[in-house]
Structure formats: structure tokens, C-alpha cells
C-alpha positions in Angstrom: -3.4 11.1 -9.3 -0.9 9.5 -11.7 -2.1 7.1 -14.5 0.4 4.8 -16.2 -1.6 3.4 -19.2 -1.2 -0.3 -20.0 -0.8 -1.6 -23.5 -3.4 -4.4 -23.2 -7.1 -4.4 -24.0 -8.5 -5.8 -20.8 -9.2 -2.4 -19.3 -8.0 -3.7 -15.9 -6.5 -1.3 -13.4 -4.1 -1.8 -10.5 -4.7 0.9 -7.9 -2.0 2.2 -5.5 -2.8 4.7 -2.7 -0.8 6.7 -0.2 -1.9 9.6 1.9 0.5 12.6 1.8 -0.6 14.4 5.0 0.3 14.0 8.6 -1.1 14.9 12.1 -0.2 18.6 11.7 -2.4 19.8 14.7 0.0 18.0 17.1 3.1 18.9 15.2 3.9 15.4 14.1 6.5 15.4 11.3 4.8 12.3 9.8 7.8 10.4 8.7 6.1 7.0 9.1 2.6 8.5 8.8 2.9 8.8 6.0 6.0 10.1 4.2 7.2 6.5 3.8 4.1 5.4 1.9 4.2 8.5 -0.3 7.9 8.0 -1.1 7.3 4.3 -1.8 4.6 5.1 -4.3 6.7 7.8 -5.9 9.4 5.3 -6.5 6.9 2.8 -7.9 5.8 5.4 -10.3 9.3 6.1 -11.4 10.2 2.5 -12.0 6.9 1.3 -13.5 6.8 4.3 -15.9 9.9 2.9 -17.6 8.6 -0.7 -17.9 6.2 -2.3 -20.4 2.8 -3.1 -18.8 -0.3 -4.9 -20.0 -2.6 -3.3 -17.3 -3.0 0.3 -16.3 -1.5 1.3 -13.0 -3.1 4.2 -11.2 -1.6 5.9 -8.2 -3.5 8.2 -5.8 -1.7 10.7 -3.5 -4.5 11.8 -1.2 -5.5 13.3 2.2 -6.3 11.0 5.1 -5.4 13.0 8.3 -7.2 16.1 6.9 -10.5 16.5 5.1 -11.5 16.2 2.4 -10.7 12.5 2.1 -9.7 12.3 -1.5 -9.7 8.5 -1.5 -13.5 8.5 -0.9 -14.1 10.8 -3.9 -11.6 8.9 -6.1 -13.1 5.5 -5.2 -16.7 6.7 -5.8 -15.7 8.3 -9.1 -14.1 5.0 -10.2 -17.3 3.2 -9.3 -19.4 5.7 -11.3 -17.1 5.3 -14.3 -17.3 1.5 -14.0 -13.5 1.2 -13.7 -12.3 -2.4 -13.6 -9.9 -2.2 -10.6 -8.6 -5.7 -9.9 -6.4 -4.9 -7.0 -6.0 -1.9 -4.5 -2.8 -1.6 -2.4 -2.7 1.2 0.2 0.8 2.1 1.4 0.5 3.5 4.9 3.3 3.6 7.6 5.6 1.1 5.8 8.4 -0.1 8.2 6.7 1.5 11.2 7.3 -0.9 14.1 8.2 -1.1 17.7 11.5 0.1 19.1 12.3 -3.5 20.1 11.9 -4.6 16.5 14.1 -1.7 15.3 16.8 -2.7 17.9 16.6 -6.3 16.7 17.0 -5.2 13.1 13.8 -7.0 12.1 12.6 -6.2 8.5 8.8 -6.6 8.6 5.9 -6.1 6.3 2.2 -6.7 7.1 -0.5 -7.0 4.5 -3.9 -6.2 6.2 -7.2 -7.2 4.7 -10.9 -6.6 5.6 -12.6 -8.8 3.1 -12.2 -12.4 1.7 -11.2 -10.9 -1.6 -8.7 -8.8 0.1 -7.3 -11.9 1.8 -6.4 -13.4 -1.6 -4.4 -10.2 -2.4 -2.8 -10.1 1.1 -1.7 -13.8 0.8 0.1 -12.9 -2.5 2.6 -10.8 -0.6 4.4 -13.5 1.4 4.4 -15.7 -1.7 6.0 -12.9 -3.7 8.7 -12.3 -1.0 9.5 -16.0 -1.0 9.6 -16.2 -4.8 12.1 -13.4 -5.1 14.0 -14.3 -2.0 13.5 -10.9 -0.3 15.0 -10.9 3.2 11.7 -9.6 4.7 9.3 -11.1 7.2 5.9 -10.8 5.6 2.7 -11.4 7.4 -1.0 -11.3 6.6 -3.6 -10.3 9.2 -7.3 -9.4 9.2 -8.4 -5.9 9.9 -11.7 -5.7 11.7 -12.7 -2.2 10.5 -13.4 -1.1 7.0 -11.8 2.3 7.3 -8.8 4.4 6.2 -8.1 4.9 2.5 -8.3 1.2 1.7 -11.7 1.1 3.4 -13.1 3.9 1.1 -12.3 1.7 -1.9 -13.9 -1.3 -0.3 -17.1 0.7 0.4 -17.1 1.7 -3.3 -17.2 -2.0 -4.2 -13.5 -2.7 -4.8 -13.2 -5.6 -2.3 -9.8 -6.9 -3.3 -8.0 -4.2 -1.3 -5.3 -4.3 1.3 -3.3 -1.9 3.6 0.5 -2.4 3.8 2.1 -1.5 7.1 5.3 -2.2 9.0 3.5 -3.8 12.0 0.0 -4.9 13.0 -1.4 -4.1 15.5 0.5 -1.0 14.7 3.4 -0.7 17.3 5.3 2.4 16.3 5.9 4.1 19.7 5.9 7.6 18.1 2.7 7.1 16.2 0.9 10.5 15.9 3.5 12.1 18.1 6.2 14.7 17.5 8.8 11.9 17.6 7.7 10.6 14.2 10.9 11.9 12.6 12.9 10.8 9.5 15.8 9.6 11.6 13.6 6.8 12.9 12.9 5.4 9.5 14.5 2.1 8.7 15.5 2.8 5.1 16.5 -0.8 4.4 13.1 -2.0 5.6 11.4 0.6 3.5 13.5 -0.4 0.4 12.6 -4.0 0.8 8.9 -3.3 1.3 9.0 -1.1 -1.9 10.7 -3.9 -3.8 8.0 -6.3 -2.6 5.3 -4.0 -3.8 6.9 -3.6 -7.1 7.3 -7.3 -7.6 3.6 -7.9 -6.6 2.4 -5.2 -9.1 4.5 -6.6 -11.9 3.2 -10.2 -11.2 -0.4 -9.0 -11.1 0.2 -7.1 -14.3 1.6 -10.3 -16.0 -1.0 -12.8 -14.7 -4.1 -10.8 -14.1 -6.8 -12.0 -11.7 -5.7 -15.6 -12.1 -2.8 -14.9 -9.8 -5.2 -14.6 -6.8 -6.2 -18.3 -7.2 -3.0 -19.1 -5.3 
């Protein structure tokens, strides 16, 4: 876990998550699931640590494919402390998409939500891409199940939470297979998604919860 303290007095926290493990029991290299999300959050830490911030940014690198699920313990610990987390962004399988979308050179980003509060955060993502003129197709979609690392934070009471993916329903044809190799990663798509996340975090830091009013 990495904590980048903010200089303001609000006590508000922006929480980033990515799981660092893969499906080792089937020998999946885990490039999209989830090296890309881990690398994106590492880059966000590098950039954000050099910038002034009003709000604290916390980044969790955790297990999802293997027990224990650190996101559950981290979310429950945050609830017990009374942490004022105003947004949770889970980076999982960024730029993972179908072979057809790869061949068509589509650059895609999906913000998936499971709660009405999460929807307000998800809807910020396409607005942010448009504001900064990022050449990225950004979509929002509801997620029926409250699960995965984002779901653990929702269950702990942090309902403004989303999962960021490359497609939804997830269409990577090598998902949880040995073919999930680094050579299949669309690095430009990953860069654009990471830029989008950075812009969103900085805008949330600047405006606080008022940004979710649309």
C-alpha cells in the first residue's frame, strides 16, 4: 500500500486499486490480468508523487486471484478507521479487448459501476476524456455483481467505486489462458487509459465531491 498525503485539511482520500497476481495454476502470464493495471497504478504513483495535491491518494497493490484477498481486509480496515474515501478506482485488465478490436486499432476504456454512487464516478470518465481531448473511446456500463476488488470496497460502505477495464462484457480472447502474454498488450491504449485515470484523479483532487454532481 502506498500513501501520498495531501496538503489539505479535508481528510478526504482517493483510493486506487490493482491486483498484482494472475492465474498461476493454469500458467497464465497475466499480462492483461493484471500486469497492466499494476503498471498503470505504479505510473500514477510516480507522477502523482511529484505533484501538489489537496487530497490524499492511497494505492493498494493486492491479491485477487489468490487468497487472502487483501482488498477485503484493506477496505474493512478503512471502514473501522472511519477513512473518508470519496472515490475508489480499481484498475483491472486495462486495454483488454477482443482480437477484432485490436485489429481495428480501437482504443477503448470502460468504467463499470455497481451502485448509483459508482455511476456518478463512472460518468466522470467520458467527460474527462472529452475535456482533455484524449483519443479514447470511453464507455460506462452497469456491473450486476458486487464482486472483485471494487466489490470489497462497496461491501465496506464505499459506494462511489468503479472498475476500469478495456472491454465489457470482457472480451479478451486469452482471458485466464496461457496466451495472456505481454506481446498482446496495446501499449498505446494502456498509455491513454493511464492518462485518463491521472486526469480524473487530479480533477477529483481539485474539486472534491462537487465534481460528481456533473
